[in-house]
C-alpha positions, 0 to 999 in steps of 0.5 A: 070234430077236426078229424071227422073225415079221416079214418085210421087203420093201425096195423101190426103188419100188412101182407103185401109181398112174398120173398122168393128163393133169391131173397127178392120181394115179390108183390102179392095182392094185399091179404084181407086178414081180419077184414083190413082190406074191406075196412080200407075200401069201405072208407075210401073217398076216392082213388085219385092219390095214394101217398106213402110217407117214408119211415126214413125221409133220407133213404130214397132207394128203400122208399121207392122200393116200398112204394112200388111193392105197396102200389102193385099189391093194392092193384092186385087187390083191386085198388088202383090209384090215378097216382101214387107218390112218396113223401120224403125229403125229396118232396117235403115242400109238397107235403101240405098239398099232397096230404090234403088231396090224398085219398089213402096215406100210408105211414111205413114201418121201420125206425120209430123215432126217425118217423116221429120226428119227420111227421112232426117236422112236416106238421102231419097232424095239423095238415090232416085237419083238411083231409078226408083220407084213410090213414094207415099206420103199419108197425112203427107207423101205428105206434106213432099214431097213438098218444104215447109210444113205447120205443122198445129195442129190436137190436143192440143198436136201439139200446141207447135210444129214448124209450118214451115218446110223445105220439100224434094222439089219434088213439089212446092205447100204447100199441105193441105190434108183432106181439104173440101173447100166447107164446110171449114171442116177438114176431119179427127177427131179433138180435140173439141178445134182445128179447123185447117181450121179457126184458122190456115190454112186460116190465113196462106193463108194470108202469103202463097198460099196453095193447099187443097186436099180433101180425094180422090184427089191426085197430080201426078208428073212425068218428072217435070210436075205436074197434079192434079186429082180430085177436089182441092182448091186454098187457098189464102188470106183466099179465097178458090177457087175450081178447077177440074182436072188441069195439070200444069208445075212445076216451080221448076227445080229439076236439079237446087235445091241445095243439102241443099234444098233437104236434 
């Protein structure tokens, strides 16, 4: 079992900050929605290094801002690491060492394709074989940890992008984050002419079964067993079925994945 010491947390969103009247993000203690903070703390092997892997490896200012907010949010929640580092193009040569020694690894949300390419360039899945970290994927990060990724558009700029992408194969379901299945809404701001739920997600469910995660819900993957915490939705053939917490065995055996499937 190559990843027996790695725990994965696939989340739609983590509540780590508020926005004040000046539109400035202010860190708050990470909220324990559906027990996500407990799941992280319970599976940590230590607090030596928190490694934050950038969504866009060239956006240094944004990467440092997200790192500062996440670090302070963890500290306010009682998790203080000896060191917190950003992994982007400034530090990519240190990827093998820092992925191996990290206790907590965060895959940021944002651009799906950009992050997917960076993770494969640094051989993230291969490096993780020597890790005992808790790996958190948020939004795009959660999507990229799955076997398949459906890259639905959130803005007009996304319309020309590839829709179907190969992920890293640590979870067998296609994740749709920020999904409000009760109201068939997407829980993030969108361009006026984009409706990802009605125009893309529901039609795609005729082809593939999807897992809709609303903000606050997450999937915990450990020892090849996946458990979903919080309300979530099964999306199949344009039908949306709400479910509550549900442990289930993963049909994927990661020991038998081909190397090209992981990378």
